[in-house]
N, C-alpha and C positions, 0 to 999 in steps of 0.2 A: 890510817885516815886517808893519807895520800891512794893507796890502792883502791880504798872506798871509793874514791873522787874519780879515780880513773877509769873505775868499772862502771860507774853510773855512765860517766861520758860515752862510753863505748858501746852500752847497751840503748843511750838515748839514741847516738848518731845511727845506729842499727836501726832502732826503729821508724826515725826519720826517712829513711831510704828503703824500708820496706815497700811503701806504697807503689813505687815507682816501678819495683820489681813486680809486685803483685798481677800488674794489668798488663796484658799482651800489646804489641804495637797493632795500630790500625791494618787492616789488609793492605796489599798493593795492587792497585787497580789499574787495568792499562785499556782505554778506549780506543775504539777505531778511527772513527772520524768527527769533525767539530760539532754538528747537531746534538750527537748523542753524546758526547762529552760534556757539553753544556748541562745537558739535564743530570746527569751524572755528578758532575760539580757541585751543581744547585742543593743536592740531595746529601753530598759528602761535606758542605760548607761547615768550617769549625772543627771537624775532624781529621781531615787530610785533603790532599789534591790529587787526583788521577792524573795518570800521564795519558798523553795524546799521542798518536802515531803518525795521522794524515795532519801534518802543521801547515801554516801558512797557507799559500794558495793551490798548494798541490790537491790532486783530484783521487778519489778511490780507485776510478776508473783506469788511471794510468799510472799510480803509485810502485815504486820500486820500495823493497825492505833496506832499511838503512842499519848500521850496528847497533847504532844506539837504540832501535826498534827490537831486535833480535835480544839484547841483554835485558830490556823492559819486559818482554814476554818471558825469557828464562827465571824473572824475579817474580813474574804476578803471581796472585792469590785469586784473581778473578780478574777473566776478560769480558768486556762489553763490543760485539758490535751487531751491526744489521743482519749480515747472513751471506753466504758466497755467492748470490744473484748481484751482491754491489760491491763486497770487498773480496773479489775472486785471489788477490794478491795474499790474502792472509791463511788460507786454506791449510798449504803446507807449512807454513811457520807455526801456526795453532799445534798442530800433529807432532811437530818435530820439537817446540821450545817451550811449549805452554802445558806440558805434561800434568804439571802438579796442582794447576790452575782450574776453577771452576768458569767454562766458558759459557756464556750466555748467549744466545742468538736470538736477539729481539725480535727479529719476523716471525717468531713462533711463541709470542708474548699471547697468551688466551686473550680474545677480545679484540685483537687488531684489526683494522680495517685493511684488506688488500685488495688492489684492482689490478686487471691483465694488460699487459702492454698494448699500446694502440699502434696498429700499422696498417699500409691501405689508405686510398682516397687521399685527405689532405693530411696525414700523418704518415711519415717517411720512416723506413726501417731505420734502427739505430746506426747500424753498421753499414748498409748499403751504401749510403749517401758517400762516406770517406772511402770506398773502393771506387765508386764513380769517379771521384775526382783526381785520386791518384791516376785513373784511366786515362782521364784527360789531360793528363801532363801538365799537373800543376806543380809548382815549386813551394819549398819550405820556406816560411818566412824565418830569417834565421834570429831574429831577437824572440819572437814567440819560441822557438826550441830550446835557446839557452834560457829561457826564463823557466819553462817546462822542467830542463835539466835542473835548473838550481833550485828546483822544490820538489827533487827528488821523481820527478817522472819522467817517461821515456817516450821522447817525441816520437808522433809518427805510428805508435803501437797501439792504440784504445782498442783495437781489434781483438788483440792479445788478452786484455783482460775485461770481455764484454761481461755484460749481465747476461739474463736468460731472457734475452729479448724474444726471441719465436716463440710465441705462446706462455711464455713465463709470467712473473709478478713484476710490476714496477716497484722498484725497490725503496723509492723515494717516499717512505713512508712517513718522515716526520713532517713534511710538508702540511699535515691536518693535523691542529693542536690536540685533538682529540684520541690519534694514535699517539702523540707524546705524552698525554696522560696516562695511557694505556703501559706504554714503554717505562714510564716514571714507577708506575707500580711494581713492574717486575724487577726493576733496579731497586728500589727501597726494601724488598721482600729477600732478594738475593744479599744486598748488604747486611741486613739484620741477621740473616742466617751466619754469613761470614764473620760477623763483629757484633755478636748480642750485647757485649759491654757498652757500646754506643747506640743501642736500639731508640733510645729516647730522642738522640739528636737527629738519627734516619728519620723517624716518623714525624717531627716536628717541621722538619727540611721537605719531605714530602708534601706534606699539608700546605704548608707555605707556598711550594712550586705549584701545587693543583689550582690554590686560590689564584694565582697569577697567569695559570694557562686560562681560566674561564673569562677572566679580567680582559687578556689579550686577545682570546677568542671574539669577544663582543666587540672590542676595539677594532679589529681587521674588518669583520663584517659590515660596519658602520663606514669604514674608510672608502672600500670598495664598491658598495652598494651602488652608488651615482653614476659608476663606469662599466656596472656588470654587464653591460649589452652590447658593449663596443667589442668588436673582436680584435683579436690580436694573434700574431705568432710568434712563436720561439723557436729560436735554434734546433734544440733537441727536445723532445718531449718529456719532461721532467716533473711536469706540474698538474697532473692530471688530481691528486689528492688535495690540491689548495684549490684547484678549480670545482670539485666535487661538492667541498666544503662551502663555499664562498659563491658557487653560481656564477662564475667568471666565464667569459667566451673565449677559449681558446680555439682558435680556426684551423689552426695546422702547426705542423713543423717543416723546416726545411734543413734537416740534420747535415753540417759540415762540421771539419776539423778545425779546432782552434788554431793547430800547427801549421794551416794550409790556407793558400788563396785558392778561390775558385776559378776553374778554368772559363774562357768566353761563354762556353757552351753552357755551362751549371749557371752561370749569372743572367743568363739569358731564360733559363727555365726558371730559376727563383724569382724574377721579375714577373715573368709572367702569373706565378702562382700569388705573390703578393696581390697584383691587379686583380686576380681570379677571386681570391678571398676577399677581398675590401676590407682588408687589414688597415685599424686605423694605427698601429703599431708594430714593429718588428723589436724584440727584445732578445738581445744576446746576454752572455755571461760574461764576467769580468777577464777571463783569460782569455778573451777574444781580442784581437788587436782591431782599434778604432779603424784602421784602412779597410779592413775586412767588413766590418759592420756598415762602413759608408758606401763601399760597393756593392753590397746586397742590397741596399734602399734605395740607389742612386736610381734616378728615372722613375720613382713611384711616389704617389701620396702619402706614403707611412711614414711615420715619423719613428727614431729610434729610440730605445731605452735599455738598461740593462738590470739583469734579476740576477741574484744572486742564492742559488738554492743550498748550497752546501757552506756557506759563508766563508767563502776564500779571502774574501777583503773585510773582515770582522776578527779582532783579537778574540782568541780563545778566552772562556771562562762561562762561569754561572749565567752572566746577561746576556750571551750570543745567542740562545733559542730566540727571544723576546725580541732582539734586536734585529736578528734576521727575517722573520716573518713580519716585523713591522717596515723593515726596509722594503721587502717584496710588495705588500700593500701599497706602501707611497708611489712606489716606481710605477706601480699600474696607474693607481689615481692620477699621477701627475703627466703622463704621457698621453695618457687616454681622454684625459677632459680637456684636450685644446681641441 
């Protein structure tokens, strides 16, 4: 009798533990930048959390890989990135470390809208401005350089990790929610293929995300409509997808580096440009020092504002994408409505 009860206990215990052994763990997913990570995290909600490479206020344009990033790639089953035109720092590590992973380049998602870089006229080359500034003998802002290093960036070397600016594609694809919908579709399909056991979760989450993006698109259009005809200037031309979707008026760019202060000659050129274009606002990004923004707008009628196209000042997670787009729309409306 004792043996019978013991045998029954052993058999029951084994049956209790079998379900946990029968199902494989969710895939290890790694994502390059915050806006894309947000889309992936939304679709994986309730299953697992993807890892993020470019964290905090760091930028993919100047990012240096960390040991923790290398370990994440080595263990990855799936990697999502926009493409080498944006995250150039990832090209070699993906080849060397992510050999077993399925690597998805979202710029190639079928149906995605692509726009070429603008140069000439009111829009300056993305790297020429930085070279010109160094030629004028500008100095590094120590605080800006330290901030960049603390976030995995290498100050003063943005030209080493440039996009394919000259005749290439503008890689800020996510700033059009319709592109986000296309990327979300590619993300959903990839995750279902890698993890069919959780297909129902991915499909339900993807549907919820698509509905959220539809509502967000309508909300942003309503927010910026009253100021759509007001011209504004950006520090670097990263906003054409937003511009094309919502018909706002980007008058030009004044490419400068966050880690350097423009010299006297460059400041004079910028002032002349702001006045010539009749811009109501000049928008910088969070990594630019307030002093630099003040110097650029001093002596003009333009107000200053901040746009955050990569979500540097936003906490990572499923809500980041909507927060990012909503924040950009509000910044435009607030500055341009005065």
